[in-house]
N, CA and C atoms as a LAMMPS dump frame, in Angstrom:
ITEM: TIMESTEP
0
ITEM: NUMBER OF ATOMS
261
ITEM: BOX BOUNDS ff ff ff
-5.0000000000000000e+02 5.0000000000000000e+02
-5.0000000000000000e+02 5.0000000000000000e+02
-5.0000000000000000e+02 5.0000000000000000e+02
ITEM: ATOMS id mol type element x y z
1 1 1 N 0.885 -1.253 0.016
2 1 2 C -0.003 0.013 0.01
3 1 3 C 0.927 1.182 0.021
4 2 1 N 0.455 2.368 -0.89
5 2 2 C 1.209 3.542 -0.919
6 2 3 C 1.131 4.32 0.559
7 3 1 N 2.24 4.928 0.689
8 3 2 C 2.371 5.76 1.957
9 3 3 C 2.143 7.472 1.651
10 4 1 N 2.577 7.675 0.4
11 4 2 C 2.713 9.057 -0.024
12 4 3 C 1.248 9.52 -0.495
13 5 1 N 0.818 10.67 -0.038
14 5 2 C -0.461 11.133 -0.371
15 5 3 C -0.863 11.173 -1.902
16 6 1 N 0.151 11.697 -2.693
17 6 2 C -0.165 11.609 -4.183
18 6 3 C -0.237 10.269 -4.785
19 7 1 N 0.535 9.291 -4.222
20 7 2 C 0.388 7.931 -4.67
21 7 3 C -0.903 7.328 -4.387
22 8 1 N -1.386 7.713 -3.152
23 8 2 C -2.707 7.158 -2.649
24 8 3 C -3.919 7.696 -3.737
25 9 1 N -3.658 9.121 -4.034
26 9 2 C -4.566 9.621 -4.96
27 9 3 C -4.523 9.019 -6.469
28 10 1 N -3.348 8.632 -6.912
29 10 2 C -3.175 8.187 -8.192
30 10 3 C -3.801 6.778 -8.124
31 11 1 N -3.776 6.078 -7.048
32 11 2 C -4.63 4.604 -7.008
33 11 3 C -5.924 4.89 -7.118
34 12 1 N -6.603 5.831 -6.53
35 12 2 C -7.92 6.1 -6.546
36 12 3 C -8.459 6.553 -8.062
37 13 1 N -7.593 7.317 -8.505
38 13 2 C -7.764 7.939 -9.982
39 13 3 C -7.842 6.84 -10.902
40 14 1 N -6.705 5.863 -10.855
41 14 2 C -6.617 4.651 -11.739
42 14 3 C -7.857 3.85 -11.538
43 15 1 N -8.468 3.61 -10.26
44 15 2 C -9.452 2.764 -10.263
45 15 3 C -10.711 3.267 -10.821
46 16 1 N -11.042 4.494 -10.687
47 16 2 C -12.078 5.17 -11.477
48 16 3 C -11.832 5.014 -13.009
49 17 1 N -10.798 5.231 -13.52
50 17 2 C -10.432 5.11 -14.848
51 17 3 C -10.695 3.734 -15.556
52 18 1 N -10.217 2.855 -14.613
53 18 2 C -10.155 1.391 -14.959
54 18 3 C -11.767 0.882 -15.093
55 19 1 N -12.484 1.334 -14.164
56 19 2 C -14.034 1.08 -14.034
57 19 3 C -14.572 1.729 -15.399
58 20 1 N -14.304 3.021 -15.658
59 20 2 C -14.88 3.555 -16.818
60 20 3 C -14.565 2.828 -18.161
61 21 1 N -13.15 2.539 -18.199
62 21 2 C -12.809 1.94 -19.385
63 21 3 C -13.487 0.48 -19.574
64 22 1 N -13.672 -0.286 -18.484
65 22 2 C -14.255 -1.552 -18.296
66 22 3 C -15.855 -1.412 -18.805
67 23 1 N -16.368 -0.297 -18.453
68 23 2 C -17.78 -0.176 -18.744
69 23 3 C -17.934 0.101 -20.265
70 24 1 N -17.006 0.845 -20.861
71 24 2 C -17.065 1.132 -22.275
72 24 3 C -16.73 -0.131 -23.116
73 25 1 N -15.746 -0.83 -22.683
74 25 2 C -15.278 -2.075 -23.297
75 25 3 C -16.46 -3.024 -23.459
76 26 1 N -17.21 -3.082 -22.287
77 26 2 C -18.214 -4.103 -22.108
78 26 3 C -19.474 -3.56 -23.128
79 27 1 N -19.804 -2.364 -23.248
80 27 2 C -20.792 -1.915 -24.235
81 27 3 C -20.339 -2.204 -25.517
82 28 1 N -19.025 -2.178 -25.843
83 28 2 C -18.622 -2.527 -27.337
84 28 3 C -18.882 -3.979 -27.646
85 29 1 N -18.41 -4.773 -26.583
86 29 2 C -18.505 -6.235 -26.624
87 29 3 C -19.892 -6.699 -26.9
88 30 1 N -20.963 -6.036 -26.183
89 30 2 C -22.316 -6.331 -26.246
90 30 3 C -22.953 -5.955 -27.616
91 31 1 N -22.368 -4.895 -28.12
92 31 2 C -22.858 -4.446 -29.489
93 31 3 C -22.276 -5.293 -30.479
94 32 1 N -21.17 -5.665 -30.459
95 32 2 C -20.537 -6.783 -31.394
96 32 3 C -21.291 -8.042 -31.363
97 33 1 N -21.626 -8.532 -30.075
98 33 2 C -22.224 -9.91 -29.943
99 33 3 C -23.732 -9.653 -30.678
100 34 1 N -24.343 -8.556 -30.525
101 34 2 C -25.599 -8.335 -31.189
102 34 3 C -25.589 -8.562 -32.717
103 35 1 N -24.5 -7.93 -33.323
104 35 2 C -24.26 -7.999 -34.736
105 35 3 C -23.928 -9.448 -35.276
106 36 1 N -23.179 -10.163 -34.328
107 36 2 C -22.96 -11.416 -34.712
108 36 3 C -24.13 -12.369 -34.436
109 37 1 N -24.891 -12.163 -33.505
110 37 2 C -26.298 -12.881 -33.516
111 37 3 C -27.139 -12.729 -34.667
112 38 1 N -27.267 -11.44 -35.11
113 38 2 C -28.155 -11.155 -36.352
114 38 3 C -27.482 -11.608 -37.677
115 39 1 N -26.115 -11.982 -37.633
116 39 2 C -25.522 -12.431 -38.781
117 39 3 C -25.79 -13.892 -38.767
118 40 1 N -25.631 -14.497 -37.506
119 40 2 C -25.946 -15.945 -37.368
120 40 3 C -27.337 -16.424 -37.85
121 41 1 N -28.182 -15.36 -37.619
122 41 2 C -29.728 -15.68 -37.841
123 41 3 C -29.934 -15.232 -39.284
124 42 1 N -29.007 -14.756 -40.124
125 42 2 C -29.131 -14.287 -41.425
126 42 3 C -30.209 -13.321 -41.773
127 43 1 N -30.358 -12.385 -40.565
128 43 2 C -31.321 -11.373 -40.613
129 43 3 C -30.514 -9.982 -41.104
130 44 1 N -30.708 -9.75 -42.306
131 44 2 C -30.081 -8.558 -42.906
132 44 3 C -30.483 -7.279 -42.263
133 45 1 N -31.625 -6.955 -42.028
134 45 2 C -32.22 -5.705 -41.484
135 45 3 C -31.657 -5.565 -40.083
136 46 1 N -31.674 -6.535 -39.309
137 46 2 C -31.459 -6.574 -37.792
138 46 3 C -29.768 -6.312 -37.786
139 47 1 N -29.256 -7.016 -38.786
140 47 2 C -27.684 -6.968 -38.539
141 47 3 C -27.225 -5.526 -39.041
142 48 1 N -27.891 -4.916 -40.035
143 48 2 C -27.575 -3.474 -40.473
144 48 3 C -27.9 -2.448 -39.289
145 49 1 N -28.914 -2.853 -38.679
146 49 2 C -29.236 -1.899 -37.471
147 49 3 C -28.429 -2.012 -36.249
148 50 1 N -27.884 -3.295 -36.142
149 50 2 C -26.949 -3.537 -34.952
150 50 3 C -25.693 -3.166 -35.304
151 51 1 N -25.371 -3.213 -36.575
152 51 2 C -23.955 -2.591 -37.136
153 51 3 C -23.836 -1.14 -36.878
154 52 1 N -24.933 -0.434 -37.246
155 52 2 C -24.901 0.892 -36.997
156 52 3 C -24.586 1.32 -35.464
157 53 1 N -25.407 0.671 -34.683
158 53 2 C -25.076 0.764 -33.222
159 53 3 C -23.661 0.545 -32.744
160 54 1 N -23.215 -0.675 -33.325
161 54 2 C -21.916 -1.227 -32.873
162 54 3 C -20.743 -0.133 -33.353
163 55 1 N -20.941 0.343 -34.671
164 55 2 C -20.097 1.331 -35.084
165 55 3 C -20.06 2.563 -34.149
166 56 1 N -21.116 2.972 -33.938
167 56 2 C -21.272 4.18 -32.994
168 56 3 C -20.565 3.961 -31.599
169 57 1 N -20.831 2.812 -31.023
170 57 2 C -20.161 2.503 -29.838
171 57 3 C -18.617 2.385 -29.914
172 58 1 N -18.038 1.74 -31.016
173 58 2 C -16.803 1.441 -31.341
174 58 3 C -15.969 2.932 -31.405
175 59 1 N -16.691 3.805 -32.178
176 59 2 C -16.065 5.135 -32.37
177 59 3 C -16.068 5.878 -31.236
178 60 1 N -17.143 5.776 -30.231
179 60 2 C -17.144 6.472 -29.067
180 60 3 C -15.955 6.037 -28.22
181 61 1 N -15.729 4.699 -28.125
182 61 2 C -14.582 4.279 -27.29
183 61 3 C -13.422 4.57 -27.895
184 62 1 N -13.158 4.716 -29.15
185 62 2 C -11.896 5.262 -29.618
186 62 3 C -11.71 6.604 -29.428
187 63 1 N -12.782 7.476 -29.445
188 63 2 C -12.509 9.002 -29.178
189 63 3 C -12.378 9.079 -27.678
190 64 1 N -12.702 8.295 -26.825
191 64 2 C -12.284 8.406 -25.368
192 64 3 C -10.913 7.864 -25.099
193 65 1 N -10.418 7.321 -26.041
194 65 2 C -9.098 6.62 -25.883
195 65 3 C -9.044 5.146 -25.286
196 66 1 N -10.188 4.592 -25.299
197 66 2 C -10.232 3.202 -24.676
198 66 3 C -9.691 2.268 -25.743
199 67 1 N -9.839 2.613 -27.058
200 67 2 C -9.402 1.838 -28.119
201 67 3 C -8.59 2.626 -29.059
202 68 1 N -7.332 2.21 -29.458
203 68 2 C -6.674 2.937 -30.588
204 68 3 C -7.473 3.042 -31.702
205 69 1 N -7.184 4.11 -32.548
206 69 2 C -8.024 4.353 -33.783
207 69 3 C -7.944 3.179 -34.699
208 70 1 N -6.778 2.546 -34.901
209 70 2 C -6.451 1.454 -35.853
210 70 3 C -7.396 0.223 -35.335
211 71 1 N -7.44 -0.028 -34.043
212 71 2 C -8.091 -1.123 -33.556
213 71 3 C -9.657 -0.958 -33.847
214 72 1 N -10.003 0.253 -33.585
215 72 2 C -11.572 0.555 -33.893
216 72 3 C -11.841 0.451 -35.249
217 73 1 N -10.968 0.906 -36.046
218 73 2 C -11.099 0.774 -37.549
219 73 3 C -11.131 -0.591 -38.102
220 74 1 N -10.25 -1.543 -37.389
221 74 2 C -10.243 -3.033 -37.764
222 74 3 C -11.373 -3.607 -37.337
223 75 1 N -11.929 -3.249 -36.085
224 75 2 C -13.251 -4.038 -35.77
225 75 3 C -14.484 -3.578 -36.596
226 76 1 N -14.418 -2.365 -36.883
227 76 2 C -15.646 -1.885 -37.719
228 76 3 C -15.569 -2.494 -39.327
229 77 1 N -14.349 -2.618 -39.677
230 77 2 C -14.104 -3.233 -41.02
231 77 3 C -14.563 -4.561 -41.027
232 78 1 N -14.132 -5.301 -39.945
233 78 2 C -14.529 -6.86 -40.032
234 78 3 C -15.837 -6.911 -39.793
235 79 1 N -16.574 -6.325 -38.862
236 79 2 C -17.996 -6.288 -38.691
237 79 3 C -18.761 -5.911 -40.03
238 80 1 N -18.431 -4.763 -40.819
239 80 2 C -18.904 -4.415 -41.981
240 80 3 C -18.992 -5.516 -43.008
241 81 1 N -17.697 -6.207 -43.138
242 81 2 C -17.515 -7.162 -44.02
243 81 3 C -18.373 -8.352 -43.805
244 82 1 N -18.521 -8.778 -42.499
245 82 2 C -19.402 -9.975 -42.166
246 82 3 C -20.787 -9.625 -42.54
247 83 1 N -21.282 -8.4 -42.315
248 83 2 C -22.721 -8.012 -42.579
249 83 3 C -22.879 -8.059 -43.946
250 84 1 N -21.978 -7.47 -44.931
251 84 2 C -22.135 -7.319 -46.305
252 84 3 C -22.153 -8.841 -47.061
253 85 1 N -21.434 -9.733 -46.146
254 85 2 C -21.34 -11.052 -46.874
255 85 3 C -22.784 -11.816 -46.631
256 86 1 N -23.549 -11.481 -45.917
257 86 2 C -25.104 -12.129 -45.704
258 86 3 C -25.924 -11.536 -46.749
259 87 1 N -25.629 -10.279 -47.392
260 87 2 C -26.468 -9.774 -48.295
261 87 3 C -26.677 -10.608 -49.503
């Protein structure tokens, strides 16, 4: 355990940031799972709607610094490619 006041504060701040990042990553994973479920069901309209939501969540995560922009781009590209394949 830290003894210095500033180190104790850093621990508290990091805990808050870790929780925030975990929440954002969880939202992204849920959105991706919804897209995958719609693809598995071969439901083009539901997949397109879920993809739009997933892209929004991924972009939001990238803008907040949770994901690197290239990681976000790769996730969006792979999801879009999968949705277009069922068309």
